[in-house]
N, C-alpha and C positions, 0 to 999 in steps of 0.2 A: 503494498499500499506505499502511494506516495507520502510523503510528509511535508509539501507544501501546503502553506497556509495563508490566509486572505490578510490585508490591514484590517478588517470587521474584528477577525480572529483575535490580531495582537488588540485591538484595543478594548474586546470584550475582556481579554487576561489581565488586561493592566488595572489590577484593583488595588495598587498603592502596595502591593506586596512584591513586588518586581517578578510576578507570575509572567509578564512578558519582559524581556531583555533584547539588548542590542549587540550586535557581533559583526565583523566585517570579515569579506573573504575576496581573495584575488587570484589571479590565474595560476599561482603555487597551489592552490587548493588550503593553504592554511586558512583556519580560523582563529581570527585574534579577536580580544575587548580591548584594544588599544587602536589609538588614533583613527577614530572613528569620525571620519570626514563624511558631512550631510551636504554642501555645497560644491558646485561645480568649479572648476579652477583651470589654470592653462593646463593641467596634467589630463583631463579627460570629463567626461560627463558619468556622474555618480547616480546610478538607479539604485531602488530598493525593491526587495523582496522576502517573503515571509515562509518561516517553514517552523516544523516542530524540530527543536534540538534538545536533545538531553530532557525529554519532558518539558521543555518549556517553547511556549510560541516566541518566537525569535525574528526582530528584524534586522535583514541582513544587508550591509551597503556592499554594493557590489562595486567592488574599488577597480576600475579599467587601467591603472598607472601600469600594469604589469602586463597587460595583453600586449601579445606579439613577441614578447620576450622567450616565450617557450612556444615551440611551433606546433599548431592545433589546440591551443589553449588559450580561453580567456576567462576572466571572472565568470562569468554568466554560465559558461559551459561547465564551470567546476562546480557552482551552485546546484546546476541541473543533475549534474553527475552524484552526488552526494544526496540530494534529498527528494529530486524525482526518480532516482534510480536507487535510494536508499542504500550508498557506499560510502559510509563513512569513512571506513578503513578501505584504502584501495584494493581492488581483486588481484591486482597484481602481485601484492603482498604474499598472499598464499601461493600463488605461482613461484614465486621466489623460493619461498620457504621449501617448496617440493624439489626445486631444481638443486637448492643446496643438500638437502637430504639425499638425491642421488648423488650428487658429486662428492659427498662422505662415503657413501659406499663405494664407488669406483676408485676414491681414493687407498681405499681399503685393499682393493685389489692390486693397485700399483704397487703397493708400499709388499706385498707379499710376493709378486711377482718380482720386485726389486731382491727380494731375500734371497731367493735363489738364482736368479740371472745375476746381479751385480758380485754375488760371491763367490759364482763359477768364473766369472770372468776375470774376479781380482786375482786368481788364483795363478793366472798365468805369468806376470813377473809384476815387480814392485812398483812400476808406474803406475801401471794397470789397477792395481789393488787401491793405491789411493784416490785415482778416480772415482773407481768403482764404488767406495766406500762412501765417498761425498755424494756420489747420486744416490746411493740407497739412503744416507741420512736427509738428503733433501726431501725425498717421499716421505719420509716420517715427519718432517717437519712440515709439509701440505698438508699430510694427514692429520694432524693436530689443529692446524688453523683452519681447516675447510669445515671439521667435524664440531670445533668450538663454534665457530660462526654459524652453521646448521643448528646446532644446539640453542643457541641466543635467540635466534629469528622466530626457530618454531615455537619456543617458551613464550618468547616476547608478545608474538601474535596471538598464540593462544590465551595468555591472562587478559590481554588487550580486550580481546573480542568478547570474553568474558563478562570483564569488568565492565565493557561498555552497555552490554546486554541487562547486567544486574542494575546498575547504576540508573538507567533508563526506567526501570521498574520502579526501584525505590525514590526516585525524584518525582514520580507520578504520586507514588504514596503518600510524600512528605507534603507535596501541593494539596492534594486533599487533606490532611492533619492541618494544614496552615490554615484553612479555608474553615475547619471548625474550630481552632483556636479562635479565630477571630471573630467569628459569631458567638463562641462563648465569653468574650471579652479579654484574652489572654492577647492582647496585640505585642507585647514586647517578646512574650516567649514567642510567638509566630516569625516574628523579623528576627531573632536568633536563629532560627530554624531557616531559614530564607538564607541567611548569610552562610551557615553551614553547607547548603546545598549549592550554593554557589562557586565556594570553595574545591568541592566536588568536581563540578563541570570544569572549572579552571584546569584542575588537574588532569582530567580525560580528556580536553582539550591538548594539553600539553605532550599528552603519552599518543594519542592518535595521530597530530600533526608530527612528532619524530620519527614514528614508524612509516608514514607516509612518505616521511622526505627518505628515508633512508633506504627502504626498499619497496617504496610503491610505484607508482605510474611513472615518476621521472626517473626512476632507477628500475625500469621493468626489465631491462636484459641483463643485470647484474648477475643473477643466479645462472640465468642460460651461460653467459661469458664463463663464470668460474667454472660451470661444468663442463663446457667445451675446452678451457683449458685442462682440466684432470683428463678427458678424455684423451686428448692429443699426448700428454703426457704417458698415458699408459700405451698408446699405441708405439711410442716411441721406446719405451722399455722392450717391449715384446717383439719389435725390430732388433734391438742389440742381442736377444735372448735367441733369435732365429738364426743367427749366425753360428752356433754351436748347440743344437738342440738336443744332442744326442747326450750332450754332458750334463744338463739341467735336470734336476728332481724338482717334482712338485714341491710347493711348500703349503704349508696350512696356516690361514692368519693367525688363529690363536696360538701358534707355537712360533711366530714369527718375532723376535724381540723387537724389531722396529716399529711393527705395529703396535706391539703391547706397550711398548715405552712412551707412543702417540698418544695413546688413549688412556694411558694408566691415571694421567691427572686434569684429565677434562673438568672442568667447573660444571658443565652443563651437557648433559648428555642429548646428541641431536636423536631426532626418530631413525627409525631404519636400523641395519646392521650395524654401524658405526655406534649407534645408543646402545643394542645390545651387548656387542662385545666387550664395549667400555666398561658397562657395570659387571660383567662377569669378571674382568680383568681387575677392576678396582676393588671387587669385594676378594680378591685371591693373590694379589701380587702387592706388597707391601710398599706404602707410598713414601715412607721415612724409616731411617733405621735411628735407633739410640741405644744406650746401654746403660745397665743399673748396676753400678759399682759397688764395692763391699758396704759402704755405709748405708746403702739403701736409696743413692742419690740418683737421679737421671741425668745423664751428660750425653752431652751430642759432638763430644770434640774425644780424638785420641780412642775412639771405638775398636775393641778389638774382634774382628769379625771370625776369629777361629775358636770364638766361646760358645756354648750352648746360647740357643736362641729361642724365643717363641714370639709368635705373631699374634697382637692384639691390638685392640683399640685403645690408641693413647692420644689425648688432645684433638679427636674426633676424627683420625686417620689411622688405617691399619698401618701398624708399625711393627718392624722388626727387632725386637728388644733382645740383644745379646744382654746376657749377665755373669758377674762372677761367683755369687752366691747363691745357692739354690734356697737356702732359708728364707733370705732375703727377696727372694723371687716370689715364692711362695706369699711370704708375708704381705707385700706391696701388691701383686696382682692375682694369685691366687694358682698360679700354673707354671708349669714347668715346660711347657710348647710339647706339641704333638711329637717331636723327634728325639725328647730327653728318653734314655735307657732305650734306642731304638739302635739302628745301624750306625747313627752320627754320619749320614751322607751328608755332603756338600750340598747346599742348594743351590749351587752355579755348575751347571752342564755346558762341555765343549765336544765338539767332534774334532777328531784328530785325521788330519789330510797327509798324503803321500810325502808333502816336504816338511811336514813336522808343523805345520801352521795349524792353529785352534780356531774354529768358527764357531759362531754361534748361531745359526740357522742350519735347516736339514740334518739333525742330529739324529742317526739311527741308534736308537737305544736298544736295539736287539744285541747289538755286537759287543765284545767284552768291553772292560771300563778298568780304569786304574784312577783310585783317589790321590791327589797329589797337591801340593801348595805351588801355585803358578800365579803369576803376574798376568791378570787380563783385563780388558776395558771392560768394566761394568757402569752401568747408570747411575749418577750421582743423585740419591733421594733426597738430599736436602737442597737441592737446586730446586728455583722455582720455574725452570725452562728445561728445555730437553738437553742434559750436560753429560758427558762420559767423563771419568778419568781411569787412569789404572790404577789397581790394587793388588796387592800379595794376600790371596784368600785360598782356601781350601776349594778345588776343582774335580768333578767327577768328568774324566775324560773318556769318551767313547771312541772305539777304532778297532783296526784290525789287532789280532795278536802280535804281529809280528811287528808294527809300529809301534803299538804300546813298548814291545821288548826295547826296541829301538830308542826311542825319544826318551821315555819314563821306565828303564827297567829296574826291578823289585830292588828295593833297598837303598835306591840314589836319593 
């Protein structure tokens, strides 16, 4: 149903309680309650239109000063779009959100392919190894950025749409209540309620204006452009792998460190596969590490990662808590961890290649293994961004028995 109204509707609603209000709209589609110009001037001829806006009959000043600055858009066309067609939130917002979700899912595939392909190419020589590692890391960065953007846009769109719908209903109820309060003689209370509803409308206008400006009609192709770039990157990765297809083993997204690292710290999970996989990873992969020292104090420096540990919730994050004293750990957190008293296996695994290189992807865990102390590249759980450091820690190395005996002989 159209929300366009008449001047008489506006006058009938103006009972002294501001049940009718004024706003301005221009070619950007922004609705504002400031700079309300009523007189024609050298910048253009202003016209008036009326509409039901967030539960109130609103007089709109159709401001032509930006007409022509945006191709195909005028202040009048934006008024018609929002009220005759009831599109307070641009439909392009939902289109962009859907494209960003598709892009984040494709970015997962790209990063997974890069795990297998770039790792294989990097084994040919040292120069190619550096280039391949850089390319793989970039796919992780793209995944993290795309997934985060998709999540923020989807969540903001959903919350704003719900807020608009709920607010319109509440404001209509508030208007009826105001009338009852006035009829009962409580004009001061009615006026206070009016001020409160005006503040709600101002907040909603700010939210919808911002959402439309960021990913609405004026940015109609932003989601498609990101999706296209991610698709193109995926094609380039597959093209690189086509040079040595017989050497590349398929990788699974959940077992790829690049994917896991990118999704582990998402603040907002996107819809689709990226959100599902991200939630699983965040529930199983520690996001930070700490150590409980012998005094029972939790520290985040000089952490001895050769100690026993427990994965626990600490300060709102899944935390790998290493500890020096069993009694203090039980007293403070009530657990010694699922690996206590078990085989003491390292929590970091690597695959051993024929040249002695350790890799973090496509690890065949059906092969023999040997637990060693080794310096490896691991993700820094304390860094806010995706950062890797080299640490000397226990590592379970999988590989052919002959290679294990050659590079990690028993007792060495």
